[in-house]
N, CA, C and O atoms as CSV, one atom per row, in Angstrom:
chain,resi,resn,atom,element,x,y,z
A,1,MET,N,N,-89.989,117.315,50.652
A,1,MET,CA,C,-88.728,117.912,50.254
A,1,MET,C,C,-87.626,117.584,51.259
A,1,MET,O,O,-86.446,117.671,50.921
A,2,LEU,N,N,-87.982,117.215,52.466
A,2,LEU,CA,C,-87.018,116.786,53.473
A,2,LEU,C,C,-85.899,117.802,53.692
A,2,LEU,O,O,-84.752,117.422,53.928
A,3,GLY,N,N,-86.229,119.098,53.614
A,3,GLY,CA,C,-85.253,120.139,53.886
A,3,GLY,C,C,-84.390,120.546,52.724
A,3,GLY,O,O,-83.555,121.440,52.865
A,4,SER,N,N,-84.562,119.922,51.583
A,4,SER,CA,C,-83.771,120.318,50.415
A,4,SER,C,C,-84.691,120.547,49.225
A,4,SER,O,O,-85.828,120.075,49.183
A,5,LEU,N,N,-84.160,121.286,48.265
A,5,LEU,CA,C,-84.962,121.550,47.082
A,5,LEU,C,C,-84.083,121.846,45.886
A,5,LEU,O,O,-82.901,122.159,46.029
A,6,ARG,N,N,-84.666,121.745,44.717
A,6,ARG,CA,C,-83.995,122.074,43.462
A,6,ARG,C,C,-84.876,123.071,42.730
A,6,ARG,O,O,-86.092,122.899,42.636
A,7,VAL,N,N,-84.242,124.113,42.215
A,7,VAL,CA,C,-84.945,125.121,41.427
A,7,VAL,C,C,-84.341,125.099,40.033
A,7,VAL,O,O,-83.127,125.224,39.872
A,8,ASP,N,N,-85.197,124.940,39.024
A,8,ASP,CA,C,-84.746,124.882,37.632
A,8,ASP,C,C,-85.369,126.008,36.823
A,8,ASP,O,O,-86.462,126.488,37.122
A,9,ALA,N,N,-84.649,126.410,35.802
A,9,ALA,CA,C,-85.157,127.375,34.825
A,9,ALA,C,C,-84.878,126.823,33.441
A,9,ALA,O,O,-83.798,126.298,33.171
A,10,ARG,N,N,-85.861,126.948,32.574
A,10,ARG,CA,C,-85.698,126.491,31.186
A,10,ARG,C,C,-86.196,127.574,30.245
A,10,ARG,O,O,-87.216,128.217,30.494
A,11,PHE,N,N,-85.469,127.761,29.177
A,11,PHE,CA,C,-85.884,128.671,28.117
A,11,PHE,C,C,-86.302,127.812,26.943
A,11,PHE,O,O,-85.508,127.047,26.396
A,12,ILE,N,N,-87.553,127.952,26.569
A,12,ILE,CA,C,-88.156,127.059,25.575
A,12,ILE,C,C,-88.628,127.866,24.376
A,12,ILE,O,O,-89.235,128.926,24.525
A,13,ASP,N,N,-88.344,127.356,23.199
A,13,ASP,CA,C,-88.891,127.927,21.978
A,13,ASP,C,C,-90.363,127.514,21.932
A,13,ASP,O,O,-90.671,126.335,21.758
A,14,VAL,N,N,-91.267,128.476,22.088
A,14,VAL,CA,C,-92.685,128.136,22.195
A,14,VAL,C,C,-93.271,127.582,20.898
A,14,VAL,O,O,-94.292,126.894,20.930
A,15,GLN,N,N,-92.653,127.867,19.780
A,15,GLN,CA,C,-93.163,127.338,18.518
A,15,GLN,C,C,-92.807,125.874,18.333
A,15,GLN,O,O,-93.597,125.098,17.795
A,16,THR,N,N,-91.605,125.495,18.786
A,16,THR,CA,C,-91.162,124.115,18.556
A,16,THR,C,C,-91.188,123.262,19.826
A,16,THR,O,O,-91.180,122.033,19.747
A,17,GLY,N,N,-91.219,123.902,20.984
A,17,GLY,CA,C,-91.155,123.165,22.244
A,17,GLY,C,C,-89.738,122.750,22.609
A,17,GLY,O,O,-89.528,122.083,23.622
A,18,LYS,N,N,-88.773,123.136,21.800
A,18,LYS,CA,C,-87.373,122.781,22.041
A,18,LYS,C,C,-86.820,123.588,23.215
A,18,LYS,O,O,-87.020,124.800,23.301
A,19,ILE,N,N,-86.119,122.891,24.123
A,19,ILE,CA,C,-85.460,123.570,25.234
A,19,ILE,C,C,-84.181,124.206,24.700
A,19,ILE,O,O,-83.289,123.512,24.212
A,20,LEU,N,N,-84.102,125.517,24.795
A,20,LEU,CA,C,-82.954,126.249,24.284
A,20,LEU,C,C,-81.813,126.302,25.295
A,20,LEU,O,O,-80.647,126.127,24.941
A,21,LYS,N,N,-82.157,126.542,26.543
A,21,LYS,CA,C,-81.166,126.600,27.615
A,21,LYS,C,C,-81.853,126.138,28.895
A,21,LYS,O,O,-83.058,126.317,29.070
A,22,ALA,N,N,-81.074,125.547,29.773
A,22,ALA,CA,C,-81.610,125.100,31.059
A,22,ALA,C,C,-80.510,125.169,32.101
A,22,ALA,O,O,-79.330,124.980,31.806
A,23,ASP,N,N,-80.928,125.445,33.328
A,23,ASP,CA,C,-79.980,125.462,34.430
A,23,ASP,C,C,-80.739,125.259,35.720
A,23,ASP,O,O,-81.962,125.397,35.756
A,24,GLY,N,N,-80.025,124.934,36.776
A,24,GLY,CA,C,-80.676,124.713,38.052
A,24,GLY,C,C,-79.703,124.800,39.202
A,24,GLY,O,O,-78.486,124.797,39.013
A,25,VAL,N,N,-80.263,124.877,40.407
A,25,VAL,CA,C,-79.467,124.918,41.631
A,25,VAL,C,C,-80.127,124.016,42.670
A,25,VAL,O,O,-81.342,123.816,42.659
A,26,ASP,N,N,-79.310,123.481,43.559
A,26,ASP,CA,C,-79.786,122.633,44.655
A,26,ASP,C,C,-79.359,123.259,45.974
A,26,ASP,O,O,-78.334,123.936,46.057
A,27,GLY,N,N,-80.172,123.019,47.011
A,27,GLY,CA,C,-79.786,123.490,48.336
A,27,GLY,C,C,-80.863,123.237,49.359
A,27,GLY,O,O,-81.846,122.545,49.092
A,28,GLU,N,N,-80.670,123.804,50.533
A,28,GLU,CA,C,-81.615,123.654,51.623
A,28,GLU,C,C,-82.781,124.627,51.443
A,28,GLU,O,O,-82.610,125.725,50.914
A,29,THR,N,N,-83.965,124.210,51.889
A,29,THR,CA,C,-85.155,125.058,51.733
A,29,THR,C,C,-85.010,126.391,52.455
A,29,THR,O,O,-85.537,127.399,51.986
A,30,ASN,N,N,-84.312,126.421,53.580
A,30,ASN,CA,C,-84.172,127.689,54.297
A,30,ASN,C,C,-83.234,128.659,53.582
A,30,ASN,O,O,-83.109,129.810,54.001
A,31,ASN,N,N,-82.580,128.220,52.520
A,31,ASN,CA,C,-81.732,129.092,51.693
A,31,ASN,C,C,-82.388,129.407,50.348
A,31,ASN,O,O,-81.699,129.677,49.365
A,32,PHE,N,N,-83.707,129.371,50.312
A,32,PHE,CA,C,-84.432,129.543,49.053
A,32,PHE,C,C,-84.007,130.799,48.297
A,32,PHE,O,O,-83.731,130.736,47.099
A,33,PHE,N,N,-83.953,131.935,48.984
A,33,PHE,CA,C,-83.643,133.187,48.291
A,33,PHE,C,C,-82.185,133.239,47.832
A,33,PHE,O,O,-81.875,133.852,46.811
A,34,LYS,N,N,-81.306,132.607,48.572
A,34,LYS,CA,C,-79.911,132.502,48.139
A,34,LYS,C,C,-79.840,131.662,46.860
A,34,LYS,O,O,-79.121,132.006,45.921
A,35,LEU,N,N,-80.590,130.562,46.833
A,35,LEU,CA,C,-80.634,129.714,45.640
A,35,LEU,C,C,-81.195,130.475,44.448
A,35,LEU,O,O,-80.704,130.358,43.326
A,36,GLN,N,N,-82.230,131.252,44.716
A,36,GLN,CA,C,-82.851,132.042,43.651
A,36,GLN,C,C,-81.832,132.996,43.043
A,36,GLN,O,O,-81.777,133.158,41.824
A,37,LYS,N,N,-81.027,133.627,43.891
A,37,LYS,CA,C,-80.005,134.550,43.396
A,37,LYS,C,C,-78.927,133.805,42.612
A,37,LYS,O,O,-78.453,134.285,41.583
A,38,GLN,N,N,-78.544,132.626,43.110
A,38,GLN,CA,C,-77.549,131.828,42.392
A,38,GLN,C,C,-78.061,131.457,41.003
A,38,GLN,O,O,-77.325,131.519,40.019
A,39,LEU,N,N,-79.318,131.075,40.940
A,39,LEU,CA,C,-79.901,130.713,39.649
A,39,LEU,C,C,-79.975,131.933,38.734
A,39,LEU,O,O,-79.742,131.823,37.531
A,40,THR,N,N,-80.293,133.073,39.291
A,40,THR,CA,C,-80.334,134.303,38.491
A,40,THR,C,C,-78.979,134.571,37.854
A,40,THR,O,O,-78.906,134.888,36.667
A,41,TRP,N,N,-77.895,134.447,38.635
A,41,TRP,CA,C,-76.562,134.671,38.082
A,41,TRP,C,C,-76.228,133.637,37.015
A,41,TRP,O,O,-75.598,133.970,36.012
A,42,LYS,N,N,-76.639,132.389,37.214
A,42,LYS,CA,C,-76.397,131.352,36.196
A,42,LYS,C,C,-77.132,131.689,34.901
A,42,LYS,O,O,-76.590,131.516,33.809
A,43,ILE,N,N,-78.359,132.168,35.028
A,43,ILE,CA,C,-79.140,132.531,33.840
A,43,ILE,C,C,-78.476,133.689,33.107
A,43,ILE,O,O,-78.350,133.670,31.883
A,44,ILE,N,N,-78.053,134.695,33.864
A,44,ILE,CA,C,-77.375,135.839,33.244
A,44,ILE,C,C,-76.150,135.365,32.464
A,44,ILE,O,O,-75.935,135.775,31.324
A,45,LYS,N,N,-75.357,134.506,33.082
A,45,LYS,CA,C,-74.158,133.991,32.414
A,45,LYS,C,C,-74.531,133.128,31.215
A,45,LYS,O,O,-73.933,133.260,30.147
A,46,ASN,N,N,-75.522,132.239,31.383
A,46,ASN,CA,C,-75.936,131.316,30.339
A,46,ASN,C,C,-76.486,132.047,29.114
A,46,ASN,O,O,-76.317,131.579,27.988
A,47,LEU,N,N,-77.127,133.163,29.320
A,47,LEU,CA,C,-77.697,133.925,28.208
A,47,LEU,C,C,-76.719,134.936,27.625
A,47,LEU,O,O,-77.064,135.704,26.727
A,48,ASP,N,N,-75.496,134.927,28.148
A,48,ASP,CA,C,-74.476,135.889,27.703
A,48,ASP,C,C,-74.964,137.327,27.832
A,48,ASP,O,O,-74.666,138.175,26.991
A,49,THR,N,N,-75.719,137.588,28.898
A,49,THR,CA,C,-76.234,138.925,29.168
A,49,THR,C,C,-75.125,139.772,29.757
A,49,THR,O,O,-74.399,139.330,30.648
A,50,LYS,N,N,-74.998,140.973,29.262
A,50,LYS,CA,C,-73.972,141.880,29.761
A,50,LYS,C,C,-74.547,142.656,30.948
A,50,LYS,O,O,-75.597,143.290,30.848
A,51,VAL,N,N,-73.834,142.589,32.065
A,51,VAL,CA,C,-74.228,143.310,33.268
A,51,VAL,C,C,-73.131,144.318,33.577
A,51,VAL,O,O,-71.959,143.960,33.700
A,52,SER,N,N,-73.522,145.581,33.700
A,52,SER,CA,C,-72.524,146.625,33.969
A,52,SER,C,C,-71.996,146.493,35.393
A,52,SER,O,O,-72.602,145.837,36.240
A,53,GLU,N,N,-70.859,147.129,35.637
A,53,GLU,CA,C,-70.281,147.121,36.986
A,53,GLU,C,C,-71.246,147.779,37.973
A,53,GLU,O,O,-71.356,147.349,39.121
A,54,GLU,N,N,-71.930,148.804,37.528
A,54,GLU,CA,C,-72.911,149.488,38.382
A,54,GLU,C,C,-74.045,148.536,38.766
A,54,GLU,O,O,-74.468,148.506,39.921
A,55,GLU,N,N,-74.535,147.762,37.800
A,55,GLU,CA,C,-75.592,146.793,38.081
A,55,GLU,C,C,-75.103,145.692,39.022
A,55,GLU,O,O,-75.819,145.293,39.941
A,56,LYS,N,N,-73.887,145.205,38.791
A,56,LYS,CA,C,-73.311,144.182,39.671
A,56,LYS,C,C,-73.195,144.705,41.100
A,56,LYS,O,O,-73.515,144.004,42.059
A,57,SER,N,N,-72.735,145.942,41.224
A,57,SER,CA,C,-72.588,146.558,42.544
A,57,SER,C,C,-73.945,146.698,43.223
A,57,SER,O,O,-74.070,146.431,44.419
A,58,PHE,N,N,-74.961,147.116,42.472
A,58,PHE,CA,C,-76.310,147.261,43.029
A,58,PHE,C,C,-76.826,145.919,43.540
A,58,PHE,O,O,-77.365,145.834,44.643
A,59,ILE,N,N,-76.661,144.889,42.745
A,59,ILE,CA,C,-77.137,143.548,43.130
A,59,ILE,C,C,-76.387,143.064,44.369
A,59,ILE,O,O,-76.995,142.522,45.292
A,60,ALA,N,N,-75.084,143.257,44.392
A,60,ALA,CA,C,-74.287,142.826,45.543
A,60,ALA,C,C,-74.722,143.553,46.809
A,60,ALA,O,O,-74.802,142.945,47.876
A,61,ASN,N,N,-75.002,144.847,46.700
A,61,ASN,CA,C,-75.453,145.616,47.861
A,61,ASN,C,C,-76.825,145.148,48.334
A,61,ASN,O,O,-77.086,145.110,49.536
A,62,GLN,N,N,-77.695,144.795,47.406
A,62,GLN,CA,C,-79.020,144.294,47.775
A,62,GLN,C,C,-78.900,142.973,48.529
A,62,GLN,O,O,-79.660,142.716,49.463
A,63,GLU,N,N,-77.957,142.149,48.129
A,63,GLU,CA,C,-77.771,140.852,48.774
A,63,GLU,C,C,-77.246,140.994,50.197
A,63,GLU,O,O,-77.459,140.109,51.026
A,64,LYS,N,N,-76.562,142.096,50.486
A,64,LYS,CA,C,-76.016,142.307,51.823
A,64,LYS,C,C,-77.063,142.826,52.810
A,64,LYS,O,O,-76.870,142.732,54.022
A,65,LYS,N,N,-78.166,143.370,52.300
A,65,LYS,CA,C,-79.198,143.913,53.178
A,65,LYS,C,C,-79.846,142.793,53.972
A,65,LYS,O,O,-79.676,141.611,53.671
A,66,ASN,N,N,-80.588,143.190,54.986
A,66,ASN,CA,C,-81.292,142.230,55.833
A,66,ASN,C,C,-82.218,141.391,54.957
A,66,ASN,O,O,-83.203,141.897,54.420
A,67,LYS,N,N,-81.900,140.121,54.820
A,67,LYS,CA,C,-82.608,139.251,53.889
A,67,LYS,C,C,-83.840,138.632,54.521
A,67,LYS,O,O,-83.810,138.196,55.671
A,68,LEU,N,N,-84.905,138.600,53.771
A,68,LEU,CA,C,-86.134,137.943,54.193
A,68,LEU,C,C,-85.929,136.435,54.079
A,68,LEU,O,O,-85.601,135.925,53.008
A,69,THR,N,N,-86.124,135.731,55.185
A,69,THR,CA,C,-85.953,134.283,55.148
A,69,THR,C,C,-87.145,133.630,54.481
A,69,THR,O,O,-88.197,134.247,54.314
A,70,PHE,N,N,-86.971,132.389,54.105
A,70,PHE,CA,C,-88.070,131.633,53.515
A,70,PHE,C,C,-89.234,131.549,54.498
A,70,PHE,O,O,-90.391,131.697,54.104
A,71,GLU,N,N,-88.935,131.313,55.767
A,71,GLU,CA,C,-89.979,131.202,56.791
A,71,GLU,C,C,-90.729,132.520,56.958
A,71,GLU,O,O,-91.951,132.529,57.111
A,72,ASP,N,N,-89.997,133.636,56.928
A,72,ASP,CA,C,-90.637,134.941,57.067
A,72,ASP,C,C,-91.446,135.316,55.824
A,72,ASP,O,O,-92.464,136.000,55.929
A,73,SER,N,N,-91.002,134.875,54.665
A,73,SER,CA,C,-91.806,135.128,53.459
A,73,SER,C,C,-93.106,134.333,53.523
A,73,SER,O,O,-94.143,134.795,53.046
A,74,LYS,N,N,-93.052,133.148,54.108
A,74,LYS,CA,C,-94.262,132.352,54.323
A,74,LYS,C,C,-95.189,133.062,55.304
A,74,LYS,O,O,-96.405,133.080,55.111
A,75,LEU,N,N,-94.621,133.645,56.351
A,75,LEU,CA,C,-95.397,134.400,57.328
A,75,LEU,C,C,-96.095,135.580,56.654
A,75,LEU,O,O,-97.266,135.848,56.922
A,76,TYR,N,N,-95.379,136.280,55.786
A,76,TYR,CA,C,-95.967,137.396,55.037
A,76,TYR,C,C,-97.103,136.902,54.141
A,76,TYR,O,O,-98.159,137.529,54.060
A,77,SER,N,N,-96.876,135.785,53.479
A,77,SER,CA,C,-97.915,135.193,52.637
A,77,SER,C,C,-99.153,134.828,53.465
A,77,SER,O,O,-100.284,135.046,53.031
A,78,ASP,N,N,-98.929,134.278,54.651
A,78,ASP,CA,C,-100.043,133.945,55.543
A,78,ASP,C,C,-100.808,135.197,55.952
A,78,ASP,O,O,-102.037,135.186,56.025
A,79,ALA,N,N,-100.070,136.285,56.219
A,79,ALA,CA,C,-100.720,137.546,56.592
A,79,ALA,C,C,-101.632,138.037,55.467
A,79,ALA,O,O,-102.749,138.489,55.719
A,80,LEU,N,N,-101.151,137.944,54.232
A,80,LEU,CA,C,-101.976,138.357,53.090
A,80,LEU,C,C,-103.200,137.458,52.934
A,80,LEU,O,O,-104.283,137.921,52.573
A,81,ASP,N,N,-103.016,136.181,53.208
A,81,ASP,CA,C,-104.134,135.239,53.140
A,81,ASP,C,C,-105.192,135.589,54.182
A,81,ASP,O,O,-106.383,135.589,53.874
A,82,PHE,N,N,-104.774,135.884,55.403
A,82,PHE,CA,C,-105.720,136.286,56.449
A,82,PHE,C,C,-106.434,137.581,56.051
A,82,PHE,O,O,-107.636,137.725,56.276
A,83,TYR,N,N,-105.694,138.514,55.462
A,83,TYR,CA,C,-106.286,139.770,55.006
A,83,TYR,C,C,-107.362,139.511,53.941
A,83,TYR,O,O,-108.449,140.085,53.991
A,84,ASP,N,N,-107.041,138.644,52.989
A,84,ASP,CA,C,-108.009,138.299,51.942
A,84,ASP,C,C,-109.264,137.645,52.516
A,84,ASP,O,O,-110.362,137.796,51.980
A,85,LYS,N,N,-109.080,136.922,53.607
A,85,LYS,CA,C,-110.211,136.231,54.240
A,85,LYS,C,C,-110.913,137.109,55.270
A,85,LYS,O,O,-111.755,136.636,56.033
A,86,LYS,N,N,-110.555,138.410,55.284
A,86,LYS,CA,C,-111.173,139.406,56.181
A,86,LYS,C,C,-110.853,139.170,57.652
A,86,LYS,O,O,-111.577,139.661,58.518
A,87,ASN,N,N,-109.800,138.441,57.955
A,87,ASN,CA,C,-109.362,138.241,59.327
A,87,ASN,C,C,-108.237,139.257,59.589
A,87,ASN,O,O,-107.061,138.906,59.687
A,88,ASN,N,N,-108.645,140.518,59.698
A,88,ASN,CA,C,-107.672,141.605,59.823
A,88,ASN,C,C,-106.865,141.536,61.108
A,88,ASN,O,O,-105.702,141.940,61.131
A,89,LYS,N,N,-107.462,141.033,62.169
A,89,LYS,CA,C,-106.738,140.944,63.439
A,89,LYS,C,C,-105.511,140.039,63.294
A,89,LYS,O,O,-104.408,140.415,63.690
A,90,LYS,N,N,-105.704,138.861,62.733
A,90,LYS,CA,C,-104.593,137.919,62.557
A,90,LYS,C,C,-103.594,138.455,61.522
A,90,LYS,O,O,-102.384,138.317,61.702
A,91,ALA,N,N,-104.095,139.064,60.442
A,91,ALA,CA,C,-103.215,139.631,59.420
A,91,ALA,C,C,-102.335,140.711,60.034
A,91,ALA,O,O,-101.130,140.745,59.788
A,92,LYS,N,N,-102.930,141.592,60.831
A,92,LYS,CA,C,-102.172,142.666,61.475
A,92,LYS,C,C,-101.127,142.103,62.429
A,92,LYS,O,O,-100.002,142.598,62.481
A,93,GLU,N,N,-101.490,141.083,63.173
A,93,GLU,CA,C,-100.560,140.447,64.114
A,93,GLU,C,C,-99.313,139.930,63.386
A,93,GLU,O,O,-98.190,140.147,63.839
A,94,LEU,N,N,-99.521,139.247,62.258
A,94,LEU,CA,C,-98.388,138.705,61.495
A,94,LEU,C,C,-97.571,139.821,60.852
A,94,LEU,O,O,-96.341,139.772,60.843
A,95,LEU,N,N,-98.258,140.822,60.316
A,95,LEU,CA,C,-97.549,141.935,59.683
A,95,LEU,C,C,-96.729,142.714,60.706
A,95,LEU,O,O,-95.632,143.178,60.397
A,96,ASP,N,N,-97.258,142.862,61.931
A,96,ASP,CA,C,-96.497,143.528,62.993
A,96,ASP,C,C,-95.176,142.809,63.229
A,96,ASP,O,O,-94.137,143.455,63.373
A,97,LYS,N,N,-95.204,141.481,63.269
A,97,LYS,CA,C,-93.987,140.692,63.480
A,97,LYS,C,C,-92.987,140.913,62.344
A,97,LYS,O,O,-91.791,141.094,62.573
A,98,ILE,N,N,-93.500,140.894,61.131
A,98,ILE,CA,C,-92.636,141.034,59.956
A,98,ILE,C,C,-92.002,142.426,59.917
A,98,ILE,O,O,-90.801,142.562,59.683
A,99,ILE,N,N,-92.815,143.449,60.147
A,99,ILE,CA,C,-92.308,144.823,60.084
A,99,ILE,C,C,-91.298,145.083,61.201
A,99,ILE,O,O,-90.329,145.816,61.007
A,100,LYS,N,N,-91.522,144.487,62.358
A,100,LYS,CA,C,-90.568,144.641,63.456
A,100,LYS,C,C,-89.199,144.074,63.056
A,100,LYS,O,O,-88.161,144.667,63.349
A,101,LYS,N,N,-89.216,142.935,62.393
A,101,LYS,CA,C,-87.973,142.280,61.993
A,101,LYS,C,C,-87.365,142.906,60.737
A,101,LYS,O,O,-86.143,142.954,60.592
A,102,TYR,N,N,-88.232,143.392,59.821
A,102,TYR,CA,C,-87.787,143.962,58.545
A,102,TYR,C,C,-88.425,145.345,58.360
A,102,TYR,O,O,-89.364,145.479,57.577
A,103,PRO,N,N,-87.939,146.368,59.059
A,103,PRO,CA,C,-88.575,147.689,59.003
A,103,PRO,C,C,-88.566,148.342,57.617
A,103,PRO,O,O,-89.332,149.275,57.377
A,104,GLU,N,N,-87.722,147.873,56.710
A,104,GLU,CA,C,-87.666,148.440,55.358
A,104,GLU,C,C,-88.544,147.679,54.363
A,104,GLU,O,O,-88.540,148.005,53.176
A,105,PHE,N,N,-89.285,146.687,54.812
A,105,PHE,CA,C,-90.119,145.846,53.935
A,105,PHE,C,C,-91.384,146.640,53.554
A,105,PHE,O,O,-92.395,146.604,54.256
A,106,GLN,N,N,-91.295,147.348,52.435
A,106,GLN,CA,C,-92.359,148.266,52.022
A,106,GLN,C,C,-93.692,147.571,51.745
A,106,GLN,O,O,-94.745,148.099,52.100
A,107,ALA,N,N,-93.661,146.412,51.124
A,107,ALA,CA,C,-94.916,145.721,50.812
A,107,ALA,C,C,-95.673,145.370,52.088
A,107,ALA,O,O,-96.900,145.463,52.132
A,108,ALA,N,N,-94.939,144.966,53.128
A,108,ALA,CA,C,-95.586,144.652,54.410
A,108,ALA,C,C,-96.161,145.911,55.036
A,108,ALA,O,O,-97.247,145.872,55.616
A,109,LYS,N,N,-95.451,147.023,54.927
A,109,LYS,CA,C,-95.946,148.295,55.470
A,109,LYS,C,C,-97.220,148.735,54.761
A,109,LYS,O,O,-98.159,149.209,55.401
A,110,ILE,N,N,-97.253,148.582,53.461
A,110,ILE,CA,C,-98.435,148.973,52.683
A,110,ILE,C,C,-99.633,148.114,53.083
A,110,ILE,O,O,-100.730,148.632,53.288
A,111,ALA,N,N,-99.423,146.812,53.194
A,111,ALA,CA,C,-100.500,145.913,53.618
A,111,ALA,C,C,-100.977,146.281,55.020
A,111,ALA,O,O,-102.178,146.271,55.293
A,112,HIS,N,N,-100.054,146.601,55.893
A,112,HIS,CA,C,-100.380,146.982,57.272
A,112,HIS,C,C,-101.242,148.243,57.281
A,112,HIS,O,O,-102.211,148.335,58.034
A,113,GLU,N,N,-100.883,149.208,56.440
A,113,GLU,CA,C,-101.648,150.463,56.358
A,113,GLU,C,C,-103.083,150.232,55.875
A,113,GLU,O,O,-104.001,150.922,56.317
A,114,LYS,N,N,-103.278,149.288,54.991
A,114,LYS,CA,C,-104.618,148.982,54.483
A,114,LYS,C,C,-105.533,148.450,55.582
A,114,LYS,O,O,-106.751,148.624,55.531
A,115,ILE,N,N,-104.930,147.803,56.572
A,115,ILE,CA,C,-105.721,147.212,57.657
A,115,ILE,C,C,-106.185,148.274,58.644
A,115,ILE,O,O,-107.273,148.160,59.209
A,116,LYS,N,N,-105.378,149.300,58.856
A,116,LYS,CA,C,-105.703,150.334,59.855
A,116,LYS,C,C,-106.984,150.992,59.573
A,116,LYS,O,O,-107.398,151.881,60.317
């Protein structure tokens, strides 16, 4: 990927295989979640979905919160992998790092509690 990536979404009629709508975004891999949000907004617009002002405000506020980076999401994924492989020491070590950086990350806290 050489530091860049493209994320596409397609809406397909499953009976005919016809692509009904398609859209995509390009950017750097370290901006994965930003790209995901951009694509979400494109899909909402492309589908003529009505979003209330309250919903827009909620989404905007969520985007301002401490964002999990692509690298940190990989770290979380690695922690879950270690947990699945019964390597609780390594899983706990990674989860400790994640929770320290993202104290509101509930999924990481729940996984951490399972290890104790």
